[in-house]
C-alpha positions in Angstrom: 9.3 -15.6 3.0 6.7 -15.9 5.7 7.0 -14.8 9.3 4.8 -14.7 12.4 4.7 -11.5 14.6 2.0 -10.1 16.9 -0.2 -13.1 16.2 -0.2 -12.4 12.4 1.4 -14.1 9.4 3.5 -11.7 7.3 4.7 -12.5 3.8 7.8 -10.4 2.8 9.8 -9.7 -0.3 13.0 -9.5 1.7 14.3 -11.2 4.9 13.3 -9.9 8.3 16.3 -10.9 10.3 14.7 -10.3 13.6 11.9 -12.9 13.0 11.9 -16.7 12.6 10.5 -18.0 9.3 7.2 -20.0 9.5 6.7 -23.2 7.6 5.4 -23.2 4.0 1.9 -21.9 3.5 -1.0 -24.2 4.3 -4.8 -23.8 4.2 -5.0 -23.2 7.9 -2.8 -20.1 8.0 -3.4 -17.5 5.3 -1.2 -14.4 5.0 -2.5 -11.5 7.1 -0.2 -8.8 5.8 2.1 -8.4 2.8 5.4 -6.5 3.3 6.9 -5.1 0.1 10.4 -3.6 0.3 11.1 -0.9 -2.4 14.1 1.1 -3.4 14.7 4.6 -2.2 13.7 6.1 -5.6 10.3 4.5 -5.5 7.6 7.2 -5.8 5.3 7.7 -2.8 2.0 9.6 -2.5 2.1 13.3 -1.9 -0.7 14.1 0.6 -2.2 17.6 0.7 -2.2 17.6 4.5 -1.1 15.5 7.5 -3.7 14.6 10.1 -1.1 13.7 12.7 2.5 14.8 13.6 4.4 13.1 16.4 7.4 15.0 17.6 10.5 14.2 19.7 11.1 15.9 23.1 13.1 18.7 21.3 10.2 19.4 18.9 11.7 17.6 15.9 9.0 15.8 13.9 9.4 12.0 14.2 6.3 10.7 12.5 3.8 12.2 10.1 0.6 10.4 9.1 -1.7 11.2 6.2 -4.7 9.6 4.4 -4.0 8.7 0.8 -6.1 7.2 -1.9 -4.9 3.6 -1.2 -5.0 4.0 2.6 -2.4 5.6 4.8 1.1 7.1 4.5 3.4 7.0 7.5 6.5 9.2 7.0 9.5 9.2 9.2 11.5 12.4 8.1 14.9 11.6 6.7 14.5 7.9 7.4 11.7 6.1 5.5 8.1 6.1 4.3 5.5 3.3 4.6 2.4 3.1 2.5 -0.4 1.0 4.1 -2.8 -0.2 1.4 -6.0 -1.1 3.3 -7.6 -2.9 0.3 -4.7 -5.3 -0.2 -3.5 -5.5 3.4 0.0 -4.6 2.2 2.7 -2.3 3.6 5.2 -0.8 1.1 8.5 0.2 2.8 10.5 3.0 1.0 13.7 3.9 2.7 15.7 7.1 2.3 18.9 6.5 0.5 21.1 6.7 3.7 18.8 4.5 5.8 20.4 1.1 6.7 18.3 -2.1 6.3 18.2 -2.8 10.1 16.8 0.7 10.8 14.1 0.2 8.1 13.2 -3.2 9.7 13.0 -1.6 13.2 10.7 1.1 12.0 8.5 -1.5 10.3 8.3 -4.0 13.2 8.3 -1.6 16.2 6.6 1.5 14.9 4.5 0.8 11.8 3.1 -2.7 12.6 1.5 -1.7 15.9 -0.3 1.1 14.2 -1.5 -1.1 11.4 -2.7 -3.8 13.8 -4.8 -1.1 15.6 -6.4 -0.3 12.2 -7.0 -4.1 11.7 -9.1 -4.3 14.9 -6.5 -5.0 17.7 -6.0 -2.9 20.8 -2.3 -2.2 21.3 -0.6 -0.6 24.3 2.8 0.9 24.6 4.4 -1.6 27.0 6.2 -4.9 27.6 4.7 -8.2 29.0 6.1 -11.2 30.8 4.6 -14.6 31.7 4.1 -15.4 35.4 2.5 -18.3 37.2 -0.6 -16.2 37.5 -0.8 -15.2 33.8 0.6 -12.4 31.7 1.7 -9.3 33.4 2.1 -6.0 31.3 4.3 -3.0 32.2 3.0 0.0 30.3 4.1 3.7 30.3 5.7 6.4 28.2 9.1 6.1 26.6 12.0 6.0 29.1 10.1 4.6 32.1 12.0 1.3 32.1 9.5 -1.1 30.7 12.0 -3.1 28.7 14.6 -3.2 31.5 11.9 -4.5 33.9 10.8 -7.2 31.4 14.5 -8.1 30.9 15.0 -8.6 34.6 12.0 -11.0 34.7 13.5 -12.9 31.8 16.8 -13.2 33.7 14.9 -14.5 36.7 13.4 -17.3 34.7 10.1 -15.8 33.4 9.4 -15.8 29.7 8.9 -12.5 27.8 5.9 -12.1 25.6 6.6 -8.8 24.0 8.7 -5.7 24.3 7.3 -2.1 23.8 4.1 -3.2 22.1 1.4 -5.2 23.9 -1.3 -6.5 21.6 -4.5 -7.5 23.4 -7.4 -9.6 22.3 -10.7 -10.8 23.8 -11.0 -14.6 23.6 -14.1 -16.0 25.4 -14.2 -14.6 28.9 -10.4 -13.7 28.9 -8.4 -10.8 27.7 -5.1 -12.2 26.4 -1.7 -10.7 25.6 -0.4 -11.8 22.2 3.3 -12.5 21.7 5.3 -10.2 19.4 8.7 -11.7 18.5 11.9 -12.6 20.4 14.0 -9.6 21.4 14.3 -6.8 23.9 15.6 -3.3 23.1 18.0 -2.3 25.9 20.8 0.0 26.8 24.3 -1.5 27.1 24.5 -0.9 30.9 21.2 -2.8 31.4 22.4 -5.7 29.3 25.7 -5.9 31.2 24.1 -5.7 34.6 21.2 -8.1 33.9 22.7 -10.7 31.5 26.4 -10.2 31.5 27.8 -12.2 28.5 24.7 -14.4 28.2 22.7 -14.0 25.0 23.4 -12.1 21.8 22.9 -8.5 20.6 22.5 -6.6 17.4 22.0 -2.9 16.7 18.4 -1.7 16.8 18.8 1.3 14.5 21.7 3.5 13.3 20.3 6.5 15.2 20.3 4.9 18.7 22.9 3.1 20.8 20.3 0.6 22.0 20.9 -3.0 21.3 18.4 -5.7 20.4 19.0 -8.5 23.0 18.0 -12.1 22.2 18.3 -14.8 24.9 20.7 -17.7 24.3 19.1 -21.1 23.6 20.1 -22.2 27.1 18.2 -19.4 28.8 14.5 -19.0 29.3 12.9 -18.8 25.9 10.6 -16.0 24.7 6.9 -17.1 24.8 5.1 -18.1 21.6 1.5 -18.4 22.6 -1.1 -15.9 23.8 -1.6 -15.8 27.6 -4.5 -14.6 29.7 -3.8 -11.1 31.1 -3.6 -11.1 34.9 -2.5 -7.5 35.7 -1.3 -4.2 34.2 1.3 -2.0 35.9 1.7 1.6 34.8 5.3 2.7 35.3 6.2 6.2 36.4 9.0 8.0 38.1 9.1 8.6 41.8 7.9 11.8 43.3 10.9 14.0 44.2 9.0 15.2 47.3 9.4 11.9 49.0 12.5 9.9 48.1 12.0 6.2 47.8 14.6 3.9 49.5 16.9 2.3 46.9 15.3 -1.1 47.2 11.6 -0.2 47.8 9.1 -0.1 44.9 5.7 1.5 45.5 2.4 0.4 44.1 -1.2 1.6 44.3 -4.4 0.6 42.5 -5.9 3.0 40.0 -9.6 3.7 40.1 -11.4 2.5 36.9 -11.8 6.0 35.4 -8.1 6.9 36.0 -7.0 3.5 34.7 -9.2 3.9 31.6 -7.9 7.4 30.8 -4.3 6.3 31.4 -4.5 3.3 29.1 -6.3 5.4 26.4 -3.3 7.7 26.4 -0.9 4.8 26.0 -2.6 3.1 23.1 -1.3 3.0 19.6 -3.8 4.7 17.2 -3.2 4.9 13.4 -6.2 7.1 12.6 -7.1 9.5 15.4 -10.1 10.7 13.3 -11.6 7.2 13.0 -14.6 7.4 15.3 -15.5 3.8 14.9 -12.0 2.7 16.0 -12.1 5.1 18.9 -15.4 3.7 20.2 -14.1 0.2 19.7 -11.0 1.0 21.7 -12.9 2.7 24.4 -15.3 -0.2 24.9 -12.5 -2.7 24.9 -10.4 -0.8 27.5 -13.5 -0.1 29.6 -14.0 -3.9 29.8 -10.3 -4.4 30.5 -10.2 -2.0 33.5 -13.4 -3.6 35.0 -11.9 -7.1 34.6 -8.1 -6.7 35.1 -6.4 -5.0 38.0 -4.4 -1.9 37.0 -1.8 -0.5 39.4 0.6 2.4 39.3 4.1 1.1 39.9 7.1 3.3 40.9 10.4 1.5 40.4 13.5 2.8 42.2 16.2 4.1 39.8 18.6 1.3 40.6 19.1 -2.0 38.8 19.9 -3.5 42.2 16.3 -2.9 43.2 14.8 -5.1 40.5 14.5 -8.3 42.6 12.4 -6.3 45.1 10.2 -5.2 42.2 9.8 -8.9 41.1 8.7 -9.8 44.7 6.2 -7.0 44.9 4.6 -7.7 41.5 4.4 -11.4 42.0 2.9 -11.0 45.5 0.3 -8.5 44.1 -0.6 -10.9 41.3 -1.0 -13.8 43.7 -3.4 -11.7 45.9 -5.4 -10.6 42.8 -6.0 -14.2 41.6 
């Protein structure tokens, strides 16, 4: 089975229910990555050390990364392991016995693939992106800042979504473009109810979170399937408690190039933090980006009712930047 995601063709040994299959292979589209699903008793490499451990807010390890003879091992404790073979461009997915298939696919699509794409030469930001009349607009920021909810509200207002939680960027000619991921937004139930009501369909993201993967109904605005020139980046953050923001008033201010660069570097997916060549490539690309694309800090009121005002502010800002 073959699928397209993040601008790449994936061949898989098991169905990826979240993706749409591509037509049969032809000479114009070779496979970029092979996805191999293994049983829980499949042996995995035993690294002597881990070069990176990412922990949850409570200190619990979430992801550990190590170099192994074939490439890289990405281990999610008590959930699954993924072995990225750099010579064959393959990812072997080995679940723990209790890990459901939809959780394994979520880890692959939303956690592992962005890191692998970074190793393969793409710059990837932690964010969502929508298509506006002025080009693609990306909302970036740490987990929990409302990126997916804001993208969902734009979708409900008639603007196509390019990607949720992972913005792949590419330089094409004089443009920097945002590359589509795959249809779907990961949202809390209250956001789905408030923004879409009964429109669209949902499926569980993973067994360890109540979030749902929302897919727009066929009658609604479709998710976008082509790369779009990037017009603006908005860094989401919480409001300052020292000055309360009225319920319907978003705040926005431009970031200086240095601050924008440092912020985007902190929000980029990186598989190998010891790869100096990758770090230099990423720095050069993001430096070009901040000199070419406006980057703003956007504070969104903590109210779903304020989202139309956010749309107005963002679209007005993009129109003025063009």
